[in-house]
N, C-alpha and C positions, 0 to 999 in steps of 0.2 A: 504494499499499499504506499509506504513512504517513497519507494522508488518511483511509482507512478506520479505522485505529487511533485517530486523533484524534477522528473522529466517534463511535466506539465509547466512548472515554473520556469525551467530553462527554456522551453519552447516559447513561452510568452516573452521572456527577456530577449531572445534572439529575434522575434518578430518586431518588437518594439525598436531594437537596434536597426533593423532593416528599414522600418518606417521612418525613423530619424534620419538615416542616410539618404533616403529618397527625398525627404523634405529639404535637406541640406542641398541636394543636387538641384532641386527646383529653383533655388536662388539664382543659379547660373543659366537657367532656361533649358538645360540639357541634362541627361543622365551622365554621371562621370563615365568617361570613356567614349561618350558619343561624340562624333565629329560632325562637321558640317559639309560632308561630301567631298573630301579630298582637298579642300582649300587649306591654306596655311593658318586658318583660324579654327578655333574650337569653341566651346561654350563661351558665351559672352564676347569680350573683346580680346581674349588672350591670343597673342601672336606666337607662333611656334618659333623656337630658336633652334638652330642647328648646332649640335655639340658632338664631339668625339670624331674618331677616325676609323674607318673600316668599310668592309663590303656589305654588311647587313645594316639596314636602317629600320628602326621601329619608333612608333610614337609613344611618348611618355607624358603623362599628365599628373599634376599635383593639385589637390584642393586643400588649402591650408586651414588654419584654425579660424580664419575670418571669412572663409568661403571664396577667397581669391583663387583663381585658376592660373597655373603656369603650365606651359607646354613646350616640349622639346621633341625634335626629330634626332634620335640618338643613332649615330653611326658607330659600328663596332665590328670586331672580329671575335668577340667573346661568344660562348655557346649559350650562357644563361642570362636572363634579364638581371639577376642579382649581380653577377660579375660585371656586366656592362655598366650598370648604374654606379657601382662602387668605383669602377675605373675612371668614370667621368666626374666623380665627386658629388653625385646627386643623392646618394644615400650612404648611411653609416649605421653601425650597430655593433652588437656583441655576437661572436660566434658561439654556437651551442652544438649539441649533439644532433640537432634538427636542422642546422644551417644558420644563416644570418638572422638574428632577431633585430629587425630594423627599429632604431630608436631615434633616427634623425633623417629627415627628408628635406632637401633643398635648404638646409641650414636651420630648420625648425625641429627642435627636439620634442619628443613626447616622453611623459614620465607617468606610467600607470600608478605607481606607488603614491605620487603626489596629488594627481587629479584624475586618475583613471583614463588618461589619454594614451592613444596607441594609433599606429598607422595601419589602416585597412587596405589590402591589396585587391585591386580589381583587374579583371581581364575582360575587355570589351563590355565594361559596365557590370559584370557579374563578379561576385566575390570569389576570389581564388580559393581553390581547395588544397593548395600546397604552398609551401614557402617560396619566396623570391629566389632563393639559391637553387631550387629545383626545377624552376620553370625555364624550359628551352625557348629561346626566341623564335617566334613564328611571324614571318612577314605578313603585314596587314592587320595584326592584332594591335590593340591599344591597351597599354598597361598603365595603371594609375594607382597612386597612393592617396588616400583620403584621411586627413586628421580626424580622429574619432574620439569621443569622450564617452566612457561607459560602454555598455553592451547594447 
């Protein structure tokens, strides 16, 4: 019985977090990760910046603690999104047995212990099911980190 109650509570918390994320995305007019059809712009007035060097290019977006959107076209020869973003200095964190635990994106640190903030990783607007260190770069995909407080 207690297990069912805990699962139900966890499900409600997760649904609330997703709803909050969607509301935050509405401030920009687009879902995080949604682009405006191949132009250099994404949600709102964010202009994509080119960064890095390499043969593979992917789009990376950041939605910060104030809802501001920053966008990059990341060029790399790295195999994973995490390695590429670390190489160009856009993310940082602590290595763990599960890969990189991202604690800083585009210079903005999260601190779960202080204010329950963390960085949510999205792929084409959907929450990633694995860590950034494990995600192989796929051309045409949009990767994003969203500053998130709570669940």
